[in-house]
LUMLUM-122660 format. One line per field, with one value per residue: residue number from 1; residue in one letter; chain; x, y, z of N, C-alpha, C in turn. Coordinates in steps of 0.2 Angstrom, whole numbers, always signed. Last residue first. Layout:
BEGIN
num [NUM	...]
residuo [a	...]
cadena [A	...]
npx [X	...]
npy [Y	...]
npz [Z	...]
capx [X	...]
capy [Y	...]
capz [Z	...]
cpx [X	...]
cpy [Y	...]
cpz [Z	...]
***
This chain:
BEGIN
num [381	380	379	378	377	376	375	374	373	372	371	370	369	368	367	366	365	364	363	362	361	360	359	358	357	356	355	354	353	352	351	350	349	348	347	346	345	344	343	342	341	340	339	338	337	336	335	334	333	332	331	330	329	328	327	326	325	324	323	322	321	320	319	318	317	316	315	314	313	312	311	310	309	308	307	306	305	304	303	302	301	300	299	298	297	296	295	294	293	292	291	290	289	288	287	286	285	284	283	282	281	280	279	278	277	276	275	274	273	272	271	270	269	268	267	266	265	264	263	262	261	260	259	258	257	256	255	254	253	252	251	250	249	248	247	246	245	244	243	242	241	240	239	238	237	236	235	234	233	232	231	230	229	228	227	226	225	224	223	222	221	220	219	218	217	216	215	214	213	212	211	210	209	208	207	206	205	204	203	202	201	200	199	198	197	196	195	194	193	192	191	190	189	188	187	186	185	184	183	182	181	180	179	178	177	176	175	174	173	172	171	170	169	168	167	166	165	164	163	162	161	160	159	158	157	156	155	154	153	152	151	150	149	148	147	146	145	144	143	142	141	140	139	138	137	136	135	134	133	132	131	130	129	128	127	126	125	124	123	122	121	120	119	118	117	116	115	114	113	112	111	110	109	108	107	106	105	104	103	102	101	100	99	98	97	96	95	94	93	92	91	90	89	88	87	86	85	84	83	82	81	80	79	78	77	76	75	74	73	72	71	70	69	68	67	66	65	64	63	62	61	60	59	58	57	56	55	54	53	52	51	50	49	48	47	46	45	44	43	42	41	40	39	38	37	36	35	34	33	32	31	30	29	28	27	26	25	24	23	22	21	20	19	18	17	16	15	14	13	12	11	10	9	8	7	6	5	4	3	2	1]
residuo [p	t	l	t	e	a	t	d	g	r	g	p	a	g	s	g	a	a	h	i	s	v	r	a	n	e	t	l	r	l	q	g	d	t	v	v	l	e	g	p	s	v	g	g	a	l	v	a	l	t	d	s	s	r	r	v	s	v	k	v	s	h	v	r	h	t	s	d	v	t	w	v	v	d	g	a	q	g	s	q	v	a	s	a	p	v	v	l	a	n	k	q	v	d	l	e	l	e	v	r	e	l	a	g	p	w	l	v	r	d	v	n	d	f	h	g	k	l	t	v	t	g	t	l	s	d	v	a	n	d	l	f	v	l	t	g	h	e	v	r	t	s	d	g	v	p	a	a	i	v	p	l	t	h	g	e	s	r	q	r	v	a	d	l	m	n	a	p	i	p	f	r	v	l	i	p	s	l	q	n	i	v	v	l	t	q	n	a	g	g	r	v	q	n	g	e	r	v	l	v	g	g	a	r	g	s	i	p	a	r	i	n	t	y	q	l	n	l	r	t	q	e	i	a	a	s	d	a	r	l	t	g	a	l	a	s	a	t	a	r	s	d	d	l	q	q	q	t	v	y	d	k	a	a	l	a	e	y	r	a	v	d	h	q	a	n	a	w	q	a	q	d	r	a	l	n	a	q	a	q	d	l	a	a	q	f	p	r	p	d	i	q	f	l	e	k	g	a	e	v	n	d	g	e	k	f	l	v	h	t	l	l	g	s	v	q	a	q	v	s	v	t	q	i	p	e	v	t	g	t	a	s	v	v	l	p	v	d	a	q	r	v	a	a	v	s	v	p	v	p	p	l	p	p	a	k	k	a	t	c	a	v	a	a	v	l	a	a	v	l	g	s	i	r	a	s	r	l	v	t	m]
cadena [A	A	A	A	A	A	A	A	A	A	A	A	A	A	A	A	A	A	A	A	A	A	A	A	A	A	A	A	A	A	A	A	A	A	A	A	A	A	A	A	A	A	A	A	A	A	A	A	A	A	A	A	A	A	A	A	A	A	A	A	A	A	A	A	A	A	A	A	A	A	A	A	A	A	A	A	A	A	A	A	A	A	A	A	A	A	A	A	A	A	A	A	A	A	A	A	A	A	A	A	A	A	A	A	A	A	A	A	A	A	A	A	A	A	A	A	A	A	A	A	A	A	A	A	A	A	A	A	A	A	A	A	A	A	A	A	A	A	A	A	A	A	A	A	A	A	A	A	A	A	A	A	A	A	A	A	A	A	A	A	A	A	A	A	A	A	A	A	A	A	A	A	A	A	A	A	A	A	A	A	A	A	A	A	A	A	A	A	A	A	A	A	A	A	A	A	A	A	A	A	A	A	A	A	A	A	A	A	A	A	A	A	A	A	A	A	A	A	A	A	A	A	A	A	A	A	A	A	A	A	A	A	A	A	A	A	A	A	A	A	A	A	A	A	A	A	A	A	A	A	A	A	A	A	A	A	A	A	A	A	A	A	A	A	A	A	A	A	A	A	A	A	A	A	A	A	A	A	A	A	A	A	A	A	A	A	A	A	A	A	A	A	A	A	A	A	A	A	A	A	A	A	A	A	A	A	A	A	A	A	A	A	A	A	A	A	A	A	A	A	A	A	A	A	A	A	A	A	A	A	A	A	A	A	A	A	A	A	A	A	A	A	A	A	A	A	A	A	A	A	A	A	A	A	A	A	A	A	A	A	A	A	A	A	A	A	A	A	A	A	A	A	A	A	A	A	A	A	A	A	A]
npx [-5	+0	+1	+12	+12	+21	+30	+41	+38	+36	+45	+44	+55	+67	+78	+93	+110	+125	+132	+131	+137	+131	+133	+120	+108	+111	+121	+126	+130	+119	+115	+119	+105	+94	+87	+77	+71	+55	+44	+31	+36	+34	+23	+13	+11	+20	+25	+40	+48	+54	+47	+34	+22	+11	+12	+23	+26	+41	+52	+67	+82	+91	+107	+112	+113	+105	+92	+92	+86	+80	+79	+65	+59	+48	+52	+61	+68	+67	+70	+71	+68	+75	+72	+60	+58	+42	+26	+10	-2	-11	-22	-21	-30	-33	-29	-20	-9	+5	+16	+29	+27	+34	+27	+16	+18	+24	+24	+28	+22	+18	+4	-4	-16	-22	-31	-28	-37	-36	-40	-36	-29	-26	-22	-33	-44	-46	-63	-72	-73	-61	-62	-56	-50	-41	-30	-13	+3	+19	+36	+52	+60	+61	+65	+62	+48	+40	+26	+10	-4	-21	-35	-52	-66	-81	-92	-82	-70	-70	-76	-67	-55	-59	-62	-50	-39	-39	-34	-21	-21	-13	-15	-13	-14	-18	-18	-23	-9	-6	-12	-4	-5	+3	+2	-5	-10	-22	-35	-41	-47	-36	-20	-6	+10	+23	+27	+32	+29	+21	+24	+33	+31	+19	+14	+4	-11	-28	-36	-35	-26	-30	-27	-34	-42	-55	-59	-63	-73	-82	-85	-90	-102	-108	-110	-119	-130	-133	-137	-148	-157	-157	-164	-177	-180	-181	-193	-202	-202	-207	-219	-225	-225	-234	-246	-248	-249	-261	-271	-266	-269	-280	-290	-288	-280	-269	-262	-259	-251	-240	-234	-230	-221	-212	-206	-200	-190	-182	-177	-171	-160	-154	-150	-141	-130	-127	-123	-112	-104	-101	-94	-83	-77	-75	-65	-55	-52	-47	-35	-28	-23	-13	-13	-4	-5	-9	-16	-25	-35	-27	-10	+5	+22	+32	+37	+41	+34	+22	+17	+21	+14	+8	+3	-10	-24	-40	-47	-43	-29	-27	-20	-24	-24	-29	-33	-26	-12	-5	+8	+6	+12	+14	+8	+2	-10	-9	-13	-3	-2	+3	+13	+24	+40	+56	+71	+85	+103	+118	+132	+146	+147	+160	+173	+174	+187	+204	+212	+217	+212	+218	+232	+231	+228	+239	+248	+243	+245	+259	+262	+257	+264	+277	+275	+273	+285	+294	+288	+291	+305	+307	+302	+311	+322]
npy [-102	-93	-78	-71	-58	-45	-41	-36	-23	-17	-29	-39	-43	-49	-44	-55	-56	-64	-74	-85	-101	-117	-135	-147	-154	-160	-149	-137	-132	-126	-115	-101	-91	-92	-101	-93	-91	-87	-78	-89	-106	-119	-127	-118	-114	-99	-89	-81	-69	-65	-70	-79	-92	-101	-111	-124	-133	-140	-149	-143	-147	-136	-131	-121	-111	-113	-110	-115	-112	-122	-123	-130	-139	-148	-165	-174	-169	-151	-134	-123	-107	-95	-87	-80	-77	-81	-79	-82	-68	-59	-59	-57	-47	-48	-44	-33	-36	-30	-30	-23	-18	-11	+2	+8	+24	+23	+29	+41	+54	+58	+54	+43	+37	+22	+7	-9	-22	-39	-54	-71	-85	-95	-93	-96	-91	-79	-77	-61	-48	-41	-29	-13	-7	-7	+7	+11	+18	+14	+15	+14	+3	-8	-11	-22	-15	-2	-6	-5	-11	-9	-13	-14	-9	-19	-25	-37	-42	-54	-62	-60	-66	-79	-82	-81	-90	-98	-90	-79	-62	-49	-31	-13	+2	+19	+35	+53	+55	+54	+52	+55	+60	+61	+71	+69	+57	+55	+52	+63	+74	+85	+84	+96	+99	+107	+117	+108	+90	+77	+71	+74	+62	+66	+75	+70	+79	+83	+83	+89	+104	+111	+119	+131	+128	+127	+140	+139	+130	+138	+147	+139	+135	+147	+151	+141	+144	+156	+152	+144	+155	+162	+153	+153	+166	+164	+156	+166	+175	+167	+165	+178	+180	+170	+174	+186	+180	+173	+182	+198	+215	+222	+219	+224	+214	+215	+226	+221	+210	+217	+223	+212	+206	+216	+216	+203	+206	+214	+205	+196	+204	+207	+194	+191	+199	+194	+181	+184	+189	+177	+170	+177	+176	+163	+161	+169	+161	+150	+155	+159	+150	+137	+129	+126	+116	+118	+126	+118	+110	+102	+105	+95	+92	+88	+80	+93	+109	+118	+123	+124	+132	+129	+117	+121	+109	+103	+100	+93	+83	+74	+65	+52	+49	+39	+37	+30	+21	+7	-4	-21	-33	-48	-51	-58	-56	-57	-53	-46	-50	-45	-57	-64	-72	-78	-69	-75	-77	-85	-93	-104	-117	-119	-132	-148	-149	-155	-171	-178	-191	-194	-195	-206	-215	-215	-220	-233	-239	-238	-247	-259	-260	-262	-274	-283	-283	-288	-301	-306	-306	-316	-327	-329	-332]
npz [+34	+48	+55	+65	+77	+84	+93	+88	+84	+97	+108	+123	+134	+137	+141	+140	+143	+140	+147	+159	+159	+164	+166	+161	+161	+144	+135	+122	+110	+104	+111	+109	+114	+123	+136	+148	+164	+170	+169	+166	+163	+150	+146	+133	+120	+115	+102	+97	+87	+75	+64	+73	+77	+88	+97	+101	+115	+122	+133	+139	+146	+157	+165	+179	+188	+199	+195	+178	+162	+148	+131	+122	+107	+97	+92	+89	+78	+82	+85	+98	+103	+104	+94	+97	+114	+120	+129	+132	+132	+137	+123	+106	+96	+78	+65	+56	+42	+36	+22	+13	-4	-19	-29	-36	-28	-11	+5	+11	+11	+23	+22	+21	+24	+17	+16	+9	+1	-5	-14	-10	-18	-28	-40	-48	-43	-31	-25	-24	-19	-8	+3	+8	+19	+34	+37	+43	+45	+39	+44	+41	+45	+38	+22	+14	+8	+17	+27	+34	+44	+48	+58	+54	+62	+62	+56	+51	+52	+58	+47	+37	+42	+43	+30	+23	+25	+14	+4	+9	+2	-6	-7	-11	-3	-8	-1	+0	-9	-22	-38	-53	-70	-85	-100	-112	-123	-134	-139	-146	-141	-151	-153	-154	-161	-152	-144	-129	-129	-121	-109	-94	-81	-68	-54	-40	-36	-38	-54	-66	-71	-87	-102	-111	-121	-115	-117	-131	-130	-123	-134	-143	-136	-134	-148	-151	-143	-150	-163	-159	-155	-167	-175	-169	-173	-187	-187	-182	-193	-203	-199	-199	-213	-217	-211	-219	-232	-230	-228	-236	-232	-228	-219	-207	-201	-209	-203	-191	-195	-201	-190	-182	-192	-193	-180	-181	-190	-183	-174	-182	-187	-175	-172	-182	-179	-166	-170	-177	-168	-160	-169	-171	-158	-158	-168	-162	-151	-158	-163	-151	-141	-141	-125	-111	-96	-82	-69	-56	-53	-39	-38	-40	-38	-52	-62	-73	-70	-79	-91	-108	-122	-134	-146	-157	-157	-153	-136	-126	-121	-106	-92	-84	-67	-54	-37	-27	-33	-24	-19	-15	-3	+6	+22	+37	+49	+67	+83	+96	+112	+128	+137	+148	+146	+150	+147	+139	+137	+130	+136	+138	+149	+161	+159	+168	+180	+177	+182	+192	+190	+178	+182	+190	+181	+172	+182	+184	+171	+170	+180	+176	+164	+170	+177	+166	+160	+170	+171	+158	+159	+169	+163	+153	+161]
capx [-10	+2	-3	+11	+12	+17	+23	+42	+40	+31	+43	+43	+50	+61	+73	+88	+103	+121	+136	+127	+139	+132	+133	+127	+111	+106	+119	+122	+135	+122	+111	+123	+111	+93	+94	+78	+76	+60	+50	+34	+32	+38	+30	+15	+5	+20	+20	+37	+44	+57	+54	+37	+29	+13	+6	+23	+21	+36	+48	+60	+79	+87	+101	+112	+116	+112	+96	+89	+92	+79	+83	+69	+61	+51	+48	+57	+63	+70	+65	+74	+65	+75	+79	+60	+61	+49	+31	+16	+1	-7	-21	-21	-25	-36	-35	-21	-16	+2	+9	+27	+27	+32	+32	+20	+14	+25	+21	+32	+24	+25	+6	+3	-15	-16	-31	-28	-34	-38	-36	-41	-29	-29	-17	-26	-44	-43	-56	-71	-79	-63	-61	-58	-56	-44	-36	-20	-3	+13	+30	+47	+60	+56	+66	+69	+51	+44	+33	+14	+2	-16	-29	-46	-61	-75	-93	-89	-71	-67	-79	-74	-55	-57	-67	-55	-40	-41	-41	-23	-21	-17	-11	-16	-10	-20	-16	-21	-11	-2	-14	-5	-5	+0	+5	+1	-9	-15	-32	-37	-50	-41	-26	-10	+2	+20	+29	+30	+33	+21	+24	+29	+35	+24	+14	+11	-7	-22	-35	-42	-26	-29	-28	-30	-35	-51	-57	-58	-67	-80	-82	-84	-97	-106	-106	-113	-127	-132	-131	-142	-155	-154	-157	-173	-180	-176	-186	-201	-200	-200	-215	-224	-221	-227	-243	-247	-244	-255	-269	-270	-265	-276	-290	-292	-286	-273	-265	-263	-257	-245	-237	-235	-227	-216	-210	-205	-196	-186	-181	-176	-165	-156	-154	-148	-134	-129	-129	-118	-106	-105	-101	-87	-79	-80	-72	-58	-55	-53	-41	-31	-30	-13	-14	-8	-3	-3	-15	-19	-37	-33	-16	+0	+15	+29	+38	+40	+40	+24	+17	+20	+17	+13	+5	-2	-21	-34	-47	-50	-32	-27	-22	-21	-28	-24	-35	-34	-15	-8	+5	+8	+7	+18	+8	+7	-9	-9	-14	-7	+1	-3	+12	+17	+36	+49	+65	+80	+97	+113	+125	+143	+146	+153	+171	+173	+180	+199	+208	+219	+211	+211	+230	+233	+223	+232	+249	+244	+238	+255	+265	+255	+257	+276	+277	+268	+279	+295	+288	+284	+302	+309	+298	+304	+323]
capy [-107	-97	-84	-72	-64	-46	-44	-43	-28	-17	-22	-38	-39	-53	-43	-50	-57	-58	-68	-80	-94	-112	-128	-144	-152	-160	-156	-139	-135	-132	-121	-106	-92	-89	-99	-98	-90	-92	-77	-82	-101	-115	-130	-120	-116	-105	-90	-88	-71	-63	-70	-74	-89	-97	-110	-117	-133	-135	-149	-144	-147	-142	-131	-128	-110	-115	-105	-114	-111	-117	-124	-124	-138	-141	-159	-175	-175	-158	-139	-127	-113	-99	-90	-86	-75	-81	-78	-84	-74	-62	-56	-62	-47	-48	-47	-36	-35	-34	-28	-28	-16	-17	-1	+3	+19	+26	+24	+35	+51	+59	+62	+44	+44	+25	+14	-5	-16	-34	-47	-65	-80	-97	-92	-98	-98	-80	-80	-68	-53	-43	-36	-17	-4	-11	+3	+13	+15	+18	+11	+18	+9	-8	-6	-21	-21	-4	-4	-6	-7	-12	-9	-18	-7	-17	-20	-35	-35	-49	-62	-58	-59	-75	-82	-77	-84	-101	-91	-86	-67	-55	-36	-20	-4	+12	+30	+46	+56	+51	+54	+50	+62	+57	+69	+74	+58	+58	+48	+58	+68	+84	+83	+91	+99	+101	+117	+114	+96	+81	+67	+77	+65	+62	+74	+71	+73	+84	+81	+87	+97	+111	+113	+131	+129	+121	+138	+143	+128	+132	+150	+142	+130	+143	+155	+141	+138	+156	+156	+141	+150	+165	+154	+147	+165	+168	+154	+160	+177	+170	+159	+174	+184	+170	+168	+186	+185	+170	+178	+191	+209	+225	+216	+228	+216	+209	+226	+227	+209	+212	+227	+217	+202	+214	+222	+205	+201	+217	+211	+194	+202	+212	+197	+187	+200	+201	+182	+180	+193	+183	+167	+176	+183	+166	+158	+171	+168	+149	+152	+164	+152	+143	+128	+131	+117	+114	+126	+121	+116	+102	+105	+99	+91	+93	+78	+86	+105	+115	+128	+119	+133	+134	+118	+121	+116	+102	+103	+92	+89	+74	+72	+54	+53	+41	+40	+30	+27	+9	+2	-16	-29	-43	-52	-54	-59	-53	-59	-45	-51	-45	-50	-63	-66	-80	-71	-70	-79	-79	-93	-97	-115	-118	-125	-144	-149	-150	-167	-171	-187	-193	-190	-199	-214	-213	-214	-228	-238	-234	-240	-256	-260	-257	-268	-282	-280	-282	-297	-305	-302	-309	-325	-327	-326]
capz [+32	+42	+54	+58	+75	+78	+95	+91	+79	+92	+106	+116	+133	+135	+145	+137	+146	+138	+144	+156	+161	+159	+169	+160	+167	+150	+137	+128	+115	+101	+113	+112	+109	+116	+132	+142	+159	+169	+173	+166	+166	+154	+146	+140	+124	+117	+107	+97	+93	+82	+64	+68	+78	+82	+94	+98	+110	+122	+127	+141	+140	+157	+160	+175	+182	+200	+200	+185	+166	+154	+136	+124	+114	+99	+93	+95	+77	+80	+82	+94	+101	+110	+94	+92	+108	+121	+123	+134	+129	+141	+129	+111	+100	+85	+66	+62	+44	+41	+25	+18	+3	-15	-24	-39	-33	-18	+0	+11	+5	+22	+23	+17	+23	+21	+15	+14	+0	+0	-14	-10	-14	-21	-35	-51	-43	-37	-24	-27	-19	-15	+2	+3	+16	+29	+39	+39	+48	+39	+44	+39	+50	+43	+27	+16	+8	+11	+27	+28	+43	+43	+56	+55	+57	+65	+62	+51	+49	+62	+54	+36	+40	+49	+35	+21	+30	+20	+4	+7	+8	-6	-5	-13	-4	-7	-6	+3	-2	-18	-32	-48	-63	-80	-93	-111	-116	-134	-134	-150	-141	-146	-156	-150	-162	-155	-151	-133	-128	-127	-115	-100	-86	-71	-61	-42	-36	-35	-47	-64	-67	-80	-99	-104	-123	-116	-111	-129	-133	-120	-127	-144	-138	-128	-143	-154	-142	-143	-162	-162	-151	-162	-177	-169	-166	-184	-190	-179	-186	-204	-200	-193	-208	-219	-209	-212	-230	-231	-222	-236	-234	-233	-225	-211	-198	-210	-210	-191	-191	-205	-195	-179	-189	-199	-182	-176	-192	-189	-172	-179	-192	-179	-167	-182	-185	-167	-165	-180	-173	-157	-167	-176	-161	-153	-168	-168	-149	-154	-168	-156	-141	-144	-132	-115	-103	-84	-76	-58	-56	-44	-35	-43	-35	-47	-55	-72	-70	-73	-86	-102	-115	-134	-139	-156	-158	-156	-143	-128	-124	-113	-95	-90	-73	-59	-43	-27	-31	-30	-19	-20	-6	+2	+15	+34	+43	+61	+79	+90	+106	+123	+133	+146	+147	+148	+152	+140	+139	+130	+133	+138	+142	+160	+160	+161	+178	+179	+176	+192	+196	+178	+177	+193	+186	+170	+179	+190	+174	+166	+181	+182	+164	+165	+180	+171	+157	+168	+177	+160	+155	+171	+169	+151	+156]
cpx [-8	-3	-1	+7	+11	+18	+19	+35	+40	+32	+38	+41	+49	+55	+67	+82	+98	+114	+131	+131	+135	+134	+134	+127	+118	+111	+115	+121	+132	+127	+115	+121	+116	+99	+92	+84	+77	+65	+56	+39	+35	+33	+34	+22	+7	+13	+19	+32	+41	+54	+58	+44	+30	+20	+7	+16	+21	+32	+42	+56	+71	+83	+98	+106	+117	+116	+103	+93	+89	+85	+82	+73	+65	+53	+51	+52	+59	+65	+70	+70	+69	+72	+79	+67	+61	+52	+38	+21	+8	-4	-16	-18	-26	-29	-38	-28	-18	-5	+8	+21	+26	+32	+29	+25	+19	+22	+21	+30	+29	+27	+13	+5	-9	-16	-26	-28	-34	-34	-40	-37	-35	-29	-20	-21	-37	-41	-53	-63	-78	-69	-64	-57	-59	-50	-38	-25	-9	+7	+24	+40	+54	+55	+60	+70	+59	+48	+36	+21	+6	-10	-24	-40	-54	-70	-87	-91	-78	-68	-76	-77	-62	-57	-65	-60	-46	-42	-43	-31	-23	-16	-16	-12	-14	-14	-18	-20	-18	-4	-10	-7	-7	+0	+0	+5	-3	-14	-24	-33	-47	-45	-31	-17	-1	+12	+25	+32	+30	+24	+24	+30	+30	+28	+20	+11	+0	-17	-29	-42	-32	-29	-25	-31	-31	-44	-53	-55	-61	-73	-79	-81	-90	-101	-104	-108	-120	-128	-129	-136	-149	-152	-154	-166	-176	-175	-180	-194	-198	-197	-207	-219	-220	-222	-235	-244	-243	-249	-262	-267	-269	-270	-286	-292	-291	-280	-270	-266	-262	-251	-242	-238	-232	-222	-214	-210	-202	-192	-185	-181	-172	-162	-158	-153	-141	-133	-131	-124	-112	-107	-105	-94	-84	-82	-77	-65	-58	-56	-47	-36	-33	-21	-15	-8	-7	-1	-9	-18	-31	-35	-22	-6	+11	+23	+35	+42	+38	+30	+19	+22	+16	+16	+10	-1	-13	-31	-40	-51	-39	-30	-21	-23	-22	-27	-28	-36	-23	-12	+2	+5	+11	+13	+13	+7	-4	-8	-14	-7	-4	+0	+5	+16	+28	+44	+59	+75	+92	+106	+122	+137	+143	+153	+163	+170	+179	+192	+203	+216	+212	+209	+222	+231	+225	+227	+242	+244	+238	+247	+260	+256	+254	+268	+276	+269	+274	+289	+289	+284	+295	+306	+301	+301	+315]
cpy [-114	-102	-87	-78	-65	-54	-46	-45	-35	-22	-23	-31	-37	-49	-48	-50	-52	-60	-62	-74	-89	-105	-123	-137	-149	-159	-155	-146	-137	-135	-127	-113	-97	-90	-97	-96	-95	-90	-81	-81	-94	-110	-126	-123	-118	-107	-97	-87	-77	-66	-68	-75	-84	-94	-106	-116	-125	-136	-144	-144	-148	-141	-137	-128	-117	-114	-107	-110	-110	-117	-119	-126	-132	-141	-153	-170	-176	-163	-146	-133	-117	-106	-95	-90	-81	-79	-78	-83	-75	-69	-61	-59	-52	-47	-47	-38	-38	-32	-33	-26	-22	-15	-7	-1	+14	+21	+27	+30	+45	+56	+63	+51	+46	+33	+18	+3	-12	-28	-43	-59	-75	-92	-94	-97	-100	-88	-81	-70	-59	-48	-38	-25	-8	-8	-1	+8	+16	+14	+16	+15	+14	-2	-5	-15	-20	-10	-6	-3	-9	-8	-13	-14	-10	-14	-17	-31	-33	-42	-56	-57	-56	-68	-78	-77	-80	-96	-94	-86	-73	-58	-43	-26	-10	+7	+23	+41	+58	+51	+50	+54	+57	+59	+65	+73	+64	+60	+49	+53	+62	+78	+81	+90	+94	+102	+112	+114	+102	+88	+71	+73	+69	+66	+70	+70	+75	+78	+83	+85	+95	+104	+113	+124	+130	+122	+132	+142	+132	+130	+144	+145	+133	+138	+151	+145	+138	+150	+156	+145	+146	+160	+158	+148	+158	+167	+158	+156	+171	+172	+162	+168	+181	+174	+167	+180	+186	+174	+175	+188	+203	+220	+219	+225	+220	+210	+221	+227	+214	+211	+223	+221	+207	+211	+220	+211	+202	+212	+214	+200	+199	+210	+203	+191	+197	+202	+189	+181	+190	+188	+173	+174	+182	+172	+161	+168	+170	+156	+152	+161	+156	+145	+135	+130	+123	+115	+123	+121	+120	+109	+105	+99	+96	+90	+83	+84	+97	+111	+124	+123	+126	+135	+123	+122	+115	+109	+102	+96	+88	+81	+72	+60	+54	+44	+41	+32	+26	+16	+4	-10	-24	-39	-47	-56	-55	-58	-56	-51	-50	-45	-51	-57	-67	-74	-73	-73	-74	-81	-86	-97	-108	-115	-124	-137	-145	-151	-162	-167	-180	-189	-188	-194	-207	-212	-211	-221	-233	-233	-236	-249	-257	-255	-262	-275	-279	-279	-289	-300	-301	-304	-318	-324	-324]
cpz [+33	+40	+47	+57	+68	+76	+90	+92	+82	+86	+100	+114	+126	+133	+144	+142	+143	+140	+142	+153	+156	+163	+163	+163	+167	+157	+143	+129	+121	+106	+110	+114	+113	+111	+125	+138	+154	+163	+173	+171	+166	+158	+151	+140	+131	+121	+109	+103	+92	+88	+71	+68	+72	+83	+87	+95	+107	+115	+127	+134	+142	+150	+159	+171	+178	+193	+201	+189	+173	+158	+142	+130	+116	+106	+94	+96	+83	+79	+80	+91	+96	+108	+99	+92	+103	+114	+125	+129	+132	+138	+133	+118	+106	+89	+73	+63	+51	+43	+30	+22	+7	-7	-20	-34	-36	-23	-7	+6	+5	+15	+21	+17	+19	+19	+20	+12	+7	-1	-9	-10	-15	-16	-28	-45	-45	-38	-31	-25	-22	-14	-4	+4	+10	+26	+33	+41	+44	+41	+44	+38	+47	+47	+32	+20	+9	+12	+20	+29	+37	+43	+52	+53	+59	+60	+65	+57	+49	+59	+58	+43	+40	+48	+41	+27	+29	+26	+10	+8	+6	+0	-5	-11	-5	-7	-4	-3	-2	-11	-27	-41	-58	-73	-89	-105	-116	-127	-134	-145	-145	-146	-150	-154	-158	-156	-155	-140	-132	-126	-121	-106	-91	-76	-63	-50	-38	-34	-45	-57	-65	-77	-92	-101	-116	-118	-111	-122	-131	-123	-123	-138	-139	-130	-137	-150	-145	-141	-154	-161	-153	-156	-171	-170	-165	-177	-187	-181	-182	-197	-200	-193	-201	-215	-211	-209	-223	-230	-223	-229	-233	-236	-231	-218	-202	-207	-212	-198	-191	-201	-200	-185	-186	-197	-188	-178	-187	-191	-177	-176	-188	-184	-171	-177	-185	-173	-166	-176	-177	-162	-163	-174	-166	-155	-164	-169	-156	-152	-164	-161	-147	-145	-135	-122	-106	-91	-78	-66	-58	-46	-41	-39	-37	-44	-50	-65	-69	-75	-79	-96	-111	-127	-138	-149	-157	-157	-146	-134	-126	-115	-102	-93	-78	-65	-47	-34	-31	-28	-25	-19	-11	-3	+12	+26	+39	+55	+72	+85	+100	+116	+129	+143	+145	+150	+148	+144	+139	+132	+134	+134	+142	+152	+158	+163	+171	+177	+179	+186	+196	+185	+178	+188	+189	+175	+176	+187	+180	+168	+176	+183	+170	+165	+176	+175	+161	+164	+175	+166	+156	+166	+170	+157	+154]
***
């Protein structure tokens, strides 16, 4: 009975082994892994420093009254673009016109008195020659004429001052730019020279963008800026479609010890008013251009404990892991020191399912040709 049972178990085991062997023989090969690829390319890659900057006007003017009086007219709308010399506010001119009229009347009166004094001097000189008057009387007439001549000069200065005050009742834009909100409305009393701002004007075109760079980049910027104009590009944070091109015009003379950065400024024409005072901008300062750099999409590079690797695809659609050295990288581009050759295909998507010598199917292929945004390297301190 025991022998019969053992024979049955052995038979079952043999049948199971045979069934598993048949199943193994009939198992289909693993399907190829779908991946996206791009070609390794050589390209001229700009060497740039990236930063976040703040837009600031070249000129900002707080328009104030130079004479006191009643504000009768506001001659622009808030937010208008104004040209230098445009009349912005009108102060009631009548008191100043009256003061001018009075000053001119004083001048006419004193001119008449001075003319009479001149005649007296001539008459006393003739009489003194015949000893009809004393020398003291002659000296007194001359002194009176001299005093009136001084009064005439004071009257002329008073007329110029009152005429200038009358002109100050028309408050004009000192610069071209964009006007802000009106801070004093019609019907209010304004005080001349009292630090009372009526409106603020910001110059928008051209304009500056202030941005910091790490202090360890200072030498590189100084070396490349001597005798050269370094290009700067700026785009609003979160919007890379509106790019403004400018040049570096300012390098601060000291390092900020609190932040370890140096302040730079770029000058932009800003014809289309893309850059707005106070706005945050993504800034790139181009220091140099690396010729014929070996580039791949940044997504092709995988970092691990063993270092950076890329997966290359051979002519039989099998992949191989290649260790590479990344010189620099940005959000979209990696510059390699070697390990691959121009024209080779590298996997840009689907690497997590790959093993050495695995078969792949290419679902999307990129040209690998970098565009303007791809070619911008970022130097990291």
